[in-house]
C-alpha positions in Angstrom: -29.7 6.6 -16.5 -26.0 6.8 -14.4 -23.1 5.3 -16.8 -20.3 3.9 -15.7 -16.8 5.7 -16.0 -13.3 4.9 -16.9 -10.1 8.0 -16.6 -10.3 9.8 -20.1 -6.0 9.9 -20.3 -3.3 8.1 -18.9 -2.1 8.6 -15.7 1.5 8.6 -14.7 3.1 8.8 -11.1 6.6 7.8 -9.4 7.3 7.5 -6.1 8.8 5.7 -3.1 6.3 2.9 -1.0 6.1 3.3 2.2 7.1 0.5 3.7 9.7 -1.0 1.0 11.1 2.4 0.3 11.6 1.7 -3.8 11.2 4.2 -6.3 8.0 2.6 -8.4 6.1 4.1 -11.4 2.0 3.5 -11.3 0.1 4.2 -15.0 -3.5 4.5 -14.6 -5.1 3.7 -18.0 -8.5 3.6 -19.2 -10.6 0.4 -19.5 -13.8 -1.1 -21.0 -17.3 -1.0 -19.0 -17.6 -4.3 -16.2 -14.2 -4.5 -16.1 -13.8 -2.9 -12.9 -10.4 -1.5 -11.1 -7.8 -4.2 -11.9 -4.2 -3.9 -10.9 -1.3 -5.6 -13.3 2.4 -5.9 -11.9 4.3 -5.2 -15.1 7.2 -6.2 -13.4 6.5 -9.5 -13.3 5.0 -10.3 -16.6 1.3 -10.3 -18.7 -0.3 -12.5 -15.9 0.2 -10.9 -13.0 -3.3 -9.6 -12.5 -4.4 -8.8 -9.1 -8.2 -7.3 -8.6 -9.1 -4.9 -6.4 -11.4 -6.7 -4.6 -12.2 -7.6 -0.8 -11.4 -11.2 -0.9 -7.7 -10.7 -2.8 -6.9 -8.8 0.5 -4.1 -10.7 2.1 -2.9 -8.2 4.4 -4.1 -5.7 6.6 -1.5 -4.7 9.5 -0.2 -1.4 7.7 -1.6 -0.8 5.0 -4.2 -3.0 2.2 -2.5 -5.4 0.2 -4.2 -7.4 -2.4 -2.7 -10.6 -3.9 -3.5 -13.4 -6.6 -1.3 -16.2 -7.5 1.9 -14.2 -5.8 1.4 -11.2 -7.5 1.0 -8.5 -4.4 0.1 -5.0 -4.7 0.2 -3.4 -1.3 -1.0 0.1 0.8 -3.4 0.2 -2.4 -5.8 2.3 0.3 -5.1 6.0 -0.9 -5.5 5.5 -4.7 -8.6 3.5 -4.3 -10.5 6.1 -2.0 -9.3 8.8 -4.7 -10.6 6.5 -7.6 -13.9 5.9 -6.2 -14.6 9.1 -4.6 -14.7 10.5 -7.9 -16.7 7.0 -9.2 -14.6 5.7 -11.4 -15.6 2.0 -11.9 -13.1 0.9 -14.5 -9.5 1.4 -14.8 -6.2 -0.6 -15.4 -3.6 0.4 -12.6 0.3 -0.9 -14.3 2.4 -0.7 -11.1 6.3 -2.0 -12.2 6.9 -2.7 -8.0 4.9 -4.5 -5.0 4.2 -1.4 -3.5 1.7 2.2 -4.6 3.8 5.4 -3.6 3.0 7.2 -0.2 3.4 10.3 -1.7 2.1 12.7 0.9 0.3 9.9 3.0 -3.1 11.4 1.2 -5.4 11.1 -1.4 -4.5 14.4 -3.1 -2.5 14.0 -5.5 -4.2 10.9 -7.1 -7.6 12.7 -7.0 -5.5 15.7 -8.5 -4.4 13.1 -11.4 -7.7 11.9 -12.0 -9.4 15.4 -12.8 -7.0 16.5 -15.1 -6.9 13.4 -16.7 -10.6 13.7 -17.0 -13.5 11.0 -16.3 -15.1 9.5 -19.7 -18.4 8.0 -20.0 -18.6 4.1 -21.4 -21.8 2.5 -22.9 -23.3 0.7 -20.1 -25.5 1.7 -17.0 -23.5 2.0 -13.5 -25.2 -0.7 -11.2 -25.5 0.4 -7.4 -25.2 -2.0 -4.6 -28.2 -0.8 -2.5 -27.8 -2.0 1.1 -31.2 -3.7 1.8 -30.0 -5.0 5.4 -28.3 -4.2 8.2 -24.8 -5.7 8.5 -22.7 -5.3 11.2 -19.0 -6.4 12.5 -18.4 -5.4 16.7 -15.2 -6.6 18.6 -16.9 -5.6 22.3 -12.9 -6.3 23.1 -11.6 -4.3 21.4 -14.5 -1.5 21.6 -14.7 -2.0 17.7 -17.9 -1.5 15.6 -18.9 -1.1 12.6 -22.6 -0.7 11.5 -23.6 -0.5 7.4 -27.5 0.5 7.0 -29.7 0.8 4.3 -29.3 4.6 2.9 -30.2 6.5 -0.5 -26.4 7.9 -0.6 -22.9 7.4 0.7 -22.3 8.6 4.2 -19.9 7.8 7.0 -20.2 8.6 10.4 -17.1 7.8 12.4 -14.9 8.2 15.9 -11.7 7.1 16.7 -10.3 6.9 20.6 -6.5 6.9 21.2 -7.2 8.2 24.9 -5.0 8.8 26.6 -2.6 9.6 23.6 -2.2 13.1 22.3 -4.7 12.1 19.8 -7.7 11.8 21.9 -10.6 10.8 20.8 -12.0 12.5 18.0 -15.1 12.6 15.1 -15.7 13.1 11.1 -18.9 12.9 9.2 -18.9 12.6 5.4 -22.2 13.0 4.2 -21.7 12.8 0.7 -18.9 11.7 -1.8 -18.3 15.2 -3.4 -17.2 16.6 0.0 -14.2 14.0 -0.6 -12.1 16.9 -2.2 -12.4 19.4 0.2 -12.7 17.7 3.3 -10.8 14.6 3.0 -8.2 14.0 0.1 -5.7 15.7 1.8 -5.8 14.0 4.9 -2.5 12.6 6.1 -1.6 9.2 7.3 -0.3 9.2 11.1 2.1 7.6 13.6 2.8 7.9 16.8 7.0 8.5 17.1 7.7 5.6 19.4 5.6 3.2 17.2 8.6 4.6 14.3 11.5 2.4 15.6 9.5 -0.4 16.1 7.9 -0.5 12.5 11.7 -0.2 11.3 13.1 -3.1 13.1 9.9 -5.1 11.0 11.7 -3.6 8.2 8.7 -1.3 7.3 8.4 2.2 6.5 11.5 2.4 4.7 10.0 4.7 2.2 8.7 7.0 5.5 10.0 10.4 6.0 8.7 14.1 7.6 6.9 14.8 4.7 4.8 11.7 3.9 2.4 11.3 7.4 1.7 13.3 10.8 4.1 12.1 13.3 2.8 12.9 17.0 5.0 12.7 20.0 3.4 12.2 23.6 6.6 13.3 25.2 9.3 15.8 25.4 12.3 14.6 23.5 15.8 15.2 24.9 18.3 16.3 22.7 20.0 12.9 22.5 16.4 11.5 21.0 16.3 14.5 18.8 19.7 13.7 17.1 18.9 9.9 17.2 15.5 10.9 15.1 18.0 13.3 12.8 19.8 10.7 11.8 16.9 8.3 11.3 15.6 10.3 8.7 19.1 11.3 7.3 18.0 15.4 8.7 20.4 17.8 10.1 19.7 18.0 14.2 18.4 21.6 13.9 15.6 20.6 11.5 14.1 18.5 14.0 11.5 20.4 16.1 8.5 19.4 18.0 5.3 21.9 18.2 2.0 21.4 20.0 2.1 17.2 20.0 3.5 17.1 16.5 7.0 16.7 15.0 8.9 19.1 12.8 6.3 21.6 12.7 4.5 20.2 10.6 0.9 22.0 10.6 -2.3 19.4 10.2 -4.8 20.5 7.6 -7.6 19.9 10.2 -8.1 19.6 14.0 -9.1 16.5 13.5 -6.7 15.2 10.6 -6.5 11.5 12.1 -9.8 10.8 12.1 -10.2 12.3 8.4 -7.4 9.8 6.8 -9.1 7.0 8.9 -12.5 7.8 6.7 -10.4 8.4 3.9 -9.0 4.9 4.6 -12.0 3.6 5.2 -13.2 4.7 1.6 -10.5 3.0 0.3 -10.9 -0.3 1.9 -14.9 -0.7 1.1 -14.9 0.2 -2.1 -13.3 -3.4 -2.6 -17.0 -4.7 -2.4 -16.4 -4.2 -6.2 -19.4 -1.6 -6.8 -20.6 1.8 -5.5 -22.7 1.3 -2.8 -25.6 3.0 -1.4 -25.2 2.8 2.0 -25.0 4.5 5.6 -22.0 3.4 7.8 -21.4 4.4 11.9 -17.9 3.3 12.3 -16.2 3.5 15.4 -11.8 2.9 16.2 -11.9 1.2 12.1 -8.8 -0.5 10.8 -7.9 -1.9 7.5 -8.9 -5.5 9.1 -12.4 -4.6 10.6 -12.6 -2.7 7.5 -12.1 -5.5 5.2 -14.2 -8.6 7.5 -16.9 -5.8 6.7 -16.6 -5.4 2.9 -16.4 -9.4 2.7 -19.6 -9.2 4.3 -21.5 -6.6 2.1 -19.6 -8.7 -1.2 -21.3 -11.5 0.5 -24.7 -10.5 0.4 -24.4 -9.0 -2.8 -23.1 -12.5 -4.6 -26.4 -14.2 -2.8 -28.9 -11.1 -3.7 -26.8 -11.0 -6.9 -29.7 -9.7 -10.2 -32.2 -9.7 -7.7 -34.3 -5.8 -8.2 -35.2 -3.3 -6.1 -37.8 -1.5 -5.8 -38.3 1.6 -4.0 -41.8 3.3 -3.8 -40.7 6.6 -3.1 -38.8 6.8 -6.5 -40.4 8.0 -9.9 -41.3 5.4 -12.2 -39.0 5.4 -15.9 -42.9 4.8 -17.3 -46.0 5.3 -15.6 -49.4 3.5 -16.6 -49.6 5.8 -19.4 -46.4 6.0 -20.6 -46.6 2.5 -20.8 -50.0 2.3 -22.8 -48.1 4.7 -25.4 -45.8 2.0 -26.2 -47.5 -1.0 -25.9 -51.0 -2.4 -27.4 -52.2 -4.1 -24.6 -55.6 -2.8 -22.5 -57.7 -4.3 -19.5 -57.4 -7.3 -18.8 -54.4 -8.0 -20.4 -52.1 -5.1 -19.7 -50.1 -6.8 -17.0 -47.4 -4.3 -16.0 -47.9 -1.0 -14.1 -45.0 0.7 -14.2 -40.9 0.2 -15.0 -39.1 1.4 -12.4 -35.4 1.1 -14.5 -34.2 0.4 -17.9 -31.1 0.6 -19.6 -29.5 0.1 -23.3 -30.3 -4.0 -22.5 -32.0 -4.7 -19.7 -35.5 -3.4 -17.9 -37.4 -4.2 -14.6 -40.8 -3.7 -14.6 -43.5 -4.4 -12.0 -46.7 -5.8 -11.5 -49.3 -5.3 -7.9 -51.1 -8.3 -8.1 -54.7 -7.7 -6.6 -57.7 -10.2 -5.5 -59.5 -7.7 -7.8 -57.4 -9.6 -10.7 -59.9 -10.9 -13.3 -58.3 -14.6 -13.4 -58.8 -15.1 -9.8 -62.6 -15.9 -10.5 -61.7 -18.9 -12.2 -58.0 -19.4 -10.9 -58.7 -20.5 -8.2 -61.7 -19.4 -6.2 -61.5 -20.5 -2.8 -57.1 -20.5 -3.9 -56.2 -17.7 -5.4 -52.8 -18.2 -8.1 -51.7 -15.8 -10.9 -51.6 -18.5 -13.9 -47.9 -18.9 -14.7 -48.5 -18.1 -18.4 -49.6 -14.7 -17.5 -46.7 -14.4 -15.4 -44.7 -15.0 -18.8 -47.1 -12.8 -20.4 -45.9 -10.0 -18.0 -42.4 -10.7 -18.7 -43.2 -10.6 -22.4 -44.8 -7.4 -21.9 -41.8 -5.7 -20.3 -39.4 -6.8 -22.8 -41.4 -5.3 -25.4 -41.2 -2.3 -23.4 -37.5 -2.4 -23.6 -37.8 -3.3 -27.6 -40.0 -0.6 -28.8 -38.8 2.3 -26.4 -36.2 3.5 -29.1 -38.8 3.4 -32.2 -39.9 6.9 -33.3 -43.6 5.7 -33.8 -44.0 3.0 -30.9 -48.1 2.9 -31.1 -47.4 1.5 -34.9 -45.6 -1.6 -33.6 -46.3 -4.9 -31.6 -44.4 -7.4 -30.1 -45.3 -10.8 -30.5 -43.7 -14.2 -28.9 -42.1 -16.6 -31.2 -41.2 -19.0 -28.5 -40.3 -19.4 -24.5 -38.0 -22.0 -23.4 -36.7 -23.1 -20.2 -39.4 -22.1 -18.2 -39.3 -22.7 -14.7 -42.4 -21.8 -12.1 -40.6 -21.8 -9.1 -43.0 -19.5 -6.3 -46.7 -19.1 -6.5 -47.9 -15.6 -6.8 -51.1 -14.4 -4.9 -53.0 -11.4 -4.1 -50.9 -8.8 -2.5 -47.5 -9.8 -4.4 -45.9 -7.1 -5.9 -44.4 -9.1 -9.2 -40.8 -7.9 -10.2 -40.2 -7.9 -14.4 -36.4 -8.2 -14.9 -35.8 -8.7 -18.8 -32.1 -8.5 -19.8 -31.1 -9.0 -23.9 -29.5 -12.4 -24.6 -28.0 -11.2 -28.0 -28.3 -7.4 -29.7 -31.9 -7.1 -31.0 -31.1 -7.8 -35.0 -33.9 -7.5 -37.5 -36.4 -6.9 -34.8 -36.0 -10.0 -33.4 -35.3 -10.1 -29.9 -33.9 -12.7 -27.6 -34.1 -12.0 -23.6 -33.8 -13.9 -20.5 -36.8 -13.0 -18.2 -37.2 -13.5 -14.3 -39.6 -12.5 -12.1 -39.5 -11.7 -8.3 -41.7 -11.6 -5.1 -39.3 -9.8 -2.7 -35.9 -12.0 -3.3 -37.9 -15.3 -4.0 -37.3 -15.8 -7.9 -40.9 -17.3 -8.7 -40.5 -17.7 -12.6 -37.5 -17.8 -14.8 -37.5 -18.5 -18.7 -36.0 -17.5 -21.9 -37.9 -16.0 -24.6 -38.0 -14.7 -28.2 -39.8 -12.2 -29.8 -40.5 -10.6 -32.9 -41.0 -6.2 -33.2 -43.0 -6.0 -36.5 -45.6 -3.4 -38.0 -49.1 -3.5 -36.5 -51.3 -4.9 -39.6 -54.3 -1.7 -40.2 
């Protein structure tokens, strides 16, 4: 079982915001399970909290800005990409200004700081969101297409096209998050020279420098233009140079560094879904705005399917039928779970394949076979029994007995051919052998039965 994580030690980084130019201090602190990534504007008071979620995004023109009740945090994507690549699920980020420092225009220094801090596991299971359907965003007019597909991992294929400008068309691929550090974390933001003055007129890039961006030049510059640039960046005219289409002799880390940086940005933006994802992405001509649209679409689907268990028949079960028989005393015809596919400290997911050969279908009902609701509740109880007994040293000497079940609702029929997924979650910690659980039974995405269960774990009398 993978556990949620946070950083081990406090991280402090100071730097200028790209657009505001203001010196900002960022302190990243360890946080608790299920808290997520949270920004706190310490310059605005205790209540200035902004969760790093897709629905909090309010601006995407030159970076990703999140906001809550007037508290804004801008240009978060490079920091978010570093946290996501290192699988940091929870952190409190205190910041004393509106914009996250740009540093060198990449994720490199954030990632190095996270590695120096170390990663701390928390006592709670990590919950991936496994995409179960294709999610797309298409803008045909601008030749933009973002596609997310079900996939057992995290993979991105990305294409950018700035033709006929000097960057041209570039591709980049990330096969797994383990590639992020060496292949993407040091890829810097980029801009075209003719955009710089426009951005300055918009009161942006006040913190921009020749050291924190790749500046691409499409044409030969005259001496007076070089002098003007020197004045803009506070440099001596002799320091301003252009080589291979890049201002100031800055060397690219990769031939396709712009595409790699766009992939870095994409990871930082898609991290705002709020959970680690298992998905494969095909991305053409991305940007912060469309990245956020895709993240919101995925988040909406995730919320709609919240809590619905997912069954992958290719994955090894946690407990097969033999292991289940080692935990539970039930046998044919009353053993009503076939495998346990997932288990944590406070939850368990079991599976029952319902076939036409079930003994109870002889009388319930011969002409219209329907699994008795009371047996579905029994199957839930048995699955909960696995959770209750898994940590007992000699489970074969114990049994779980129903004490009561309440708020039972039968929502859909269960018939031969159905695969019944049985999810039990502890309502409170087990005390003195008393187990209180919420049970939900699903067929596909449909909830068929739900109930509140209470059972007692007791030693079997012999």
